[in-house]
N, C-alpha and C positions, 0 to 999 in steps of 0.2 A: 266318338260320334262322327259319322260319315257325313260330309257336307255335300250338298248338290248345288248346281249352278243357280237354281232358282232362289236359294237362300241369300245369294249376293245381289238380289234385286229388291227394289222397294216394295213390291207386292201390293200396290194400290195406295201406299202411304205417300205423303207429300215429300218426305225426306227420310234418310236412314235413321236420324235421331228418333223420329216418331216411331218408326218400325221397331227399333231396338228397345225403346222404352216399353212398348207394348209386349215384347217378347220375354220380358223378365220372369213373369210367373211360370211359364212353361220351362224356361231354362233352370229355374230353381227346382221345379218338380222332377226334372230328369235327373238331377244330381242326387236328390233325396231318395229316389226310387230304390227299393230293396236294400236300403242301408241299415236296417235294423234286423238282426237275427236273434236266435235264441240265446246267444251268449253276449249280446250287446251290439255295438256299432260294427258294421262290416267294412273294414278298411284294409283289405288284403294288400292293396297297393303299397302300403308302408314297408312291407317286407322285413319286419323286425319281430323277434321272438319276445315273449313276455319278459324274460330275464333282461334282454337288451333294452326294452322300454323302461323297466324298473331301474336300470342303471343310469339313465339319462341324467346328467348333472346340470346341463344348461342347454338352452335352445337359442340359436341365432336365426332370426328371420331377416332375410335380405331381399330388398325389392327397390323399385323406382316408381316415382309418380303415384298414380292411383293405387297400384299394388302395395306401395309403402303404407298407405293409409289403411289398407286391409290388414297389413302387418301390425299396426298399432292396435287394431281391434283384437287380432289374434293374441297379442301379448296379454291383454286384459283378461280374456276368457281362459287362456291356458294357465296363467298364474293363479287365477281365481278358482278354477276347477281342478287342475292337475297339480298345483303347487310346485311347478317347475319354473325356475328363473328364466326369463326371456329377454333378450336384447334385440331391438329392432334397428336395423342399419340401412341407410341409404346406400345403394350399391355403388354409386359414383364416388362415394367418400370412403368406402370400406377398405380400399387399398392402403389408406393412411391410418386405419384403426389399429389399436393394440388389442389383439384378439386373445382372450383367455380361454383356450380350448384344450380339451383332452380327448382321448379316444371314445369317451362316453358323451361327448357333445354332439348334438344333432343340429344340422343346418337345414333350414327350410327356405327355399327360394320361391318367390311368387312372381310370376310373369305371364302376361296374357299371351304374348306371341311365342315365348320360349326362346327368343333370339336376342334379347336385350344384352348388348355386349358387356356392360358393366356388371350385370347380374351374373352372367356366365363366368366372367373373370373371378368374381367373388366366390362362386360355388367351387371353382377349380382350386382356389386358394385354400378353402376349408377342407376340401378333399385331400389336398397335399399334406394337410396337418393331421390327417388320420380320422377326420370326422365323417360320419354318414351324411349324405345329402338327399333330401326329399324335396320334390318340386310340385308346385301347384300351378298348372298352366292350362291353356285352352287348345293348343294346336297339337294334334297327334303327330308324333315322329319328330317334334322339334328338338333342337340341340339340348335344351335344358332337360327334357325327358330322357333323351338318349344317354346323357352323361350322369344322370342321377341314379341313386340306388333304388328309388321308388318314386312314383308319380301318381297324383290324382288329377285326372282331366276334369275340368269344370263343365264341359259339354255345353257351353253357351252358344256355340255356332259362330259363324263369322261376324265380326263387329267392324263395320265399315266406317262409322262415324268416329271422329277423333276423340270426342268426349266419351269416356267409358260409361256404360249403363249396365247391360245384362252381364258382361264379364265381371264387373265390379261386384254386383250382388251375388253372382255365382261363386266368386272367390271367397266372399264372406261366408257363404254357406259351407264351402269346403273347410274353411277355418273352424267353424263351429263343429263340424263332424270330426275333424282332427282333434280338437280340444276334448270332445266327449270321449273319443277313443282313448286318448292318453289318460284322462281322469279315471276311467273305468279300469284300465290295465295297470294303473299304479295304485289301485285300491282306494282312491280318494272319493269315488262315487259308486254307489250301489247300482245294481242292474235296474232296479225300479226307478231310481233317480235318472238314470240314463234314458230309460224309456219315456219318462215324463217329459224330459227336455227335448227328446227327438220328436215326440208328438206335438209339442209346442212349436217346434221348428217347422213341422209339416203344415202348420196353419199359416205360415208366412206367405206362400204363393197366393192364397185367396185374399189375404190382406193387401198384398201388392196389387193384385188384379182389381180389387175394389178401388184402390187409390188411382190406378192407371185409368180406370173408367171415368173417374172424376176429371182427370186431365183432358180427356177427350169429350168433355161435355159438349152437347149440341152436334156431335158427330163432326166437329170442325176438321179433324185431322184425317178422317176416313170417308166422309160422306160427300160424294160429288155434288149432289143436289144442294146441300147446305153451302158448300163453297161457292156454287153458282149464285145462290141467293145473296151471299156476302158481296160478291162482285157486283151484282145488280144494284144493291144499295149504294155501293161506292160510286158506280157510274151515274146513277140517277140523282143522288143526293150529296155526293162528295163527303160522305160520312163513313168512317172506318169502324166496323164492328170489331172490337178488340177484346180478346180473352185475357190478354196480359199474361200469357204463359209462353214458355219457350216453344211448346208445340204449336200453340195457336198463332204466334207471331210468324212462323215459317209458312203458313198456308194462306195468309191474308193477301188479297190483291190490293195494290195501291198503298204501299207502306210509308208514304210521305210523312215525315215527322210533324209537319205543320198543319196537317188536315184535322178537322174536328173528329173526335173519337167518342164512341159510345161503348161502355163496358157491357158485355153481353153475358159472360159466364159468371154464375154465382157459385160454381162448384169449387173454385180455388179459394183457399184460406188466406192467401196473401193480400196485403194491403194494396190498393190501387193508388198510384202516385198522382200528384196534383195535375200533371200535364194531361193525363188520361181523363180524370174527372172534370177537367176544365170545361169540357163540352156540356156538362150538366150543371155548372155553377160553382163558383169558388167556395161556397159555404159547405160543400160536401167533401172538399179535399181532405184526404187522410182517413176517410171512413172506409170500411171494408166493402167487399164486393156485393154484399147484400143491399147496400144503400143504392146501388146503381139502378136497379129496377124500380125502386121506390121513387128515386129522384126523377127518373125518366118519365114516370107516370105524372108526377107533380108538375114538372115543367111543361110537358106536352099536353097534359089534360086528357090523356088516353089511358084507360084502365088496362092493365095486363090481363091476358086470358086467365080464367079461373084455374085451368089445369097447371098453371105455373106458380100457384100460390105457395106450394110446398117449398119453393126455393128460398122463401124469406126466412125459413126456420133453421136456425143454426143447429138444432138437434138432429136434423137430417142432412147435415153438410156432406157426409160421405155418400149419401144416396142421391145427391142433387145431379140428375142427368136431364138436361133440357130437352124437351120434345123438339125434334127437327122442324116440324111444320109450324108449331105455335110460336116459338120464340122469335125466329127471324121475321115472321109476318108482323108481330107486335112491334119489334124494333123498327122495321121499315115504315110502318104507319106513324110511329112516334117521331122518327127522324124527319119525315115529310112535314109533320106539324111544326117541328122545331125550326125548320129551314124555310117555311112558307113566308 
């Protein structure tokens, strides 16, 4: 994937975390595109013959940090589908490990940058022992890719934020493709089974997209008008409209911990803590986000707009996207009544 300078900009998002969370569905779709052919999963990057794959006696997955957790998932699905033993190793500790490897052992290194020193050292050790090395990484032309026998690029694009989002989910997608490829080429899974699992995997981007839309309820992370409304409520009433999500907390004006807070978003399934619900009364502490609108109505005496009524229904939790115009206006009026 060729990156442009514009991809390293926020693109209208309040921070890179918000941007990269929102980019996950497209990143997964890019990696899945054209990966199913007439004979199964297309993974030419592995550069191994059917006989070489059939001879694999063990797989070592080596990684650090977030990539290590992808490795743990890879172990589960490879052993479950391809029936090949997998060891997952933290790269920084691998130099002390007793490695049981043969010429038929495959080493898989997972690294976002492809430049992690411990991971590179581990891959070189395995190669010196006669093992084939396959890398899963994000940066074209990185050291891990240059030194490996084969590489699958996850095509996630630049990840600026320290906390991994789209690179992590793309690495997981690559791990699933790799596991399906091994399972089919070792005879553990039929072509029909591979197709069924690939089709299920292709449903993931829409599922992620739906969840991401919930995180951005009320347009708080992307809509300038909504953020302006939040700021106005803060300035006029000293009340913080709080979504209590990582995304929402980054875009709110006036984040003083001791100010009154009103929970606005009902799209999040997480429990709102007592300090946030304190503005609505101690009796609602510990209740979930759906209680917030009800309690705000009860205490302020103002009824929520009819078009927001669907937000009370847990059955449509995944569809709960607050109208930008209606919800802030309701909260502003209720806050004014509360603080009068």
